[in-house]
N, C-alpha and C positions, 0 to 999 in steps of 0.2 A: 676620948683623952687623946688619941692619935690626931684627931681634927684640932684640938686645942694646941697641941705641939706644933702642927703644921701652920696654924695661924701665927703662933709666936715666932716661928722661924721665918715666915713671909714677912711679918711686920718688922723684923729687924734687918732684913736684906736691903741693901742698897744696889741700885743698878750699876752697870760699868761706868755710866757717865755721871754717877754722884746724884742721881735723882732718888729721893727716899721711896722706899716701897709704897705702893698705893698711890703715888702722885703722878706716875708716868703719863696718864691719860687725863689728868685733872686740869682742864683748860684754864680755869681761874688761877690756880696755883702756878702753872707755867707762865701765864701772862704776867702775873704778879712778880715773879722772880726777874723776868726780862725788864719789866717796867722799873722795878727798884734799881737794877743795875744801869738802866738808861737814865734815870733821874740823878743817880750819884755821879755818873760821868758828865752829864750836862751841868750839874751844879758847879763842878770844877771849871768847865769851859766858859760859862757865863757869869761866873762869880762877880765880875766887876760891872756887869750890865745893871742899870737901873731896873730894879725888881726881878732881876735874875732871868730865869728861863721865860717868864711870862712877858718880860720887857723884850726879850729876844724875839718871841713870837708876835708881839704887837708891831715891832719893827719889820718883821718879815711880812705881815700883813699889809703894813704901810708901803712897803717898797714894791709889793705886788698888786696893790690896789684891789685887795681882796673884799674890802667892804666899802659901802658908799658913805659910811659916816662913823663917828666915834661909837655910837650906840651899837651899830651893827657889828663892828670890830669887837666890841665887848661880848656880844652874843656868840660870835665865832670862837672866842677864846674861853667861853664859860667864865667870864668875870662880871661881877655886879657893876652896873652902869656907874655907880658912885666911885667905886674903886678905880674904874677905867679913867675917870677924870684925873685922879692923882697919878696914875701910871703915864698917861700921855703928858701930863705936866712935867713929870720928871724926864721923860724922853725928850721933850722939847727944850727943857733947860740944859740938857746934855748935848744939844745941837743935833740930835738924831732924827727928829721928825719935825714937821711943821703943821700947823693947822691953816687951811686955806679956805676962803669962802667958797661955797658951792655956787657956781654961776647960775644954778637954776632953782635954788632954794636959800634965800637969805638967812634962814634960821639955822641952816646945817652948816657944819665944818667937815671938810675932807682932811683926812689925816694921811700925810705923805712923808716918805723919807727924804732927808736932805742929802746932799752929795756927801757929806761926812757920814751920814747914816748908812748910805749905800756902801761906802768904803769899810765901815765897821762891820756891817752885815756880811760883806764878802770874806773878810778875815775871820769872822766867827764861824761861818759856814765851813771854812776850810778846817778850822780846828774841830768843829762837830763832826765832819766827815772822817777825820782821823780817829776820833773817840769812837764813832760808831763802827769803824772798821775793826777796831780792837774788840768791841762787843760781840761783833758778828763773825769773828775769826774762825769759829768752828765751822762756818758755811763756806762753800765755794762762792766765786763771784757770781755764777749763775743762780746759785740758791738765794744769795742775798737779793738779787734783782727779783726773783720770784717772790721772795717774802715781802718785799716792798709793794710789789703789784698786788699781792693778795691783801696786805694791810690797806692799801689804797682803796681797793674794791669794797672791803668791809666798811670802812669809814665813809665811803661814798653812799653806801646803802643806808647808813644811819643818818645822813643829812637830808634836810629839806631841799629838794631840787630847785625850788624857786629861789632859794638863797644863794645859789652858786653862780648865776649869770651876771659877772661884773666886768665884762670885757671893755665896756665903755668908761669904767671908773677912772682909769688912768688918763683917758682923753679929757674927762672933766677936770682933772688935776691940772693938766697941761693948759687947759683953757683958763682955769683960775689963775695960774701963774703968769700967763701972758696977757692978763687983763682982758679976757674975752676972745682972744684970737687963738685958734688952735695952731699947734707946732707941727 
């Protein structure tokens, strides 16, 4: 009976930081709390973006030449290829990205940020940084940096290494924009 009372007392206890008893070391629960808070903040920041946060991520990928084509960008974002067509169409209509012919493959299109897209991206990244600073306010600057480094490493571990080498993708876009001459 004492054991049942102890269980009841432990189950009703909340830690000093507001984490319910039993969840302090539950990685999934902790990650979900942080994820929900991040999604809520990002939804407010990118509310006027075509397709919201996914549109922002597509623009970020286009600006950084993260993918060699639309299909690969869809894969990076975890978006169905058919949905990606509509997403890029809407970003293109908004003047944020452009589709350029791949100088090495006539069937492929390179998705790249326009000047207006780069400006919008910079402004949005500033707003995102402010929102993320609020989310991470419980951590020192060094702890925030460490958290990002650790998350980056976990994400890198989950990715296919062959899909990460796109250093020349921006060069291809420059070549396409200049009609075959690199800038």
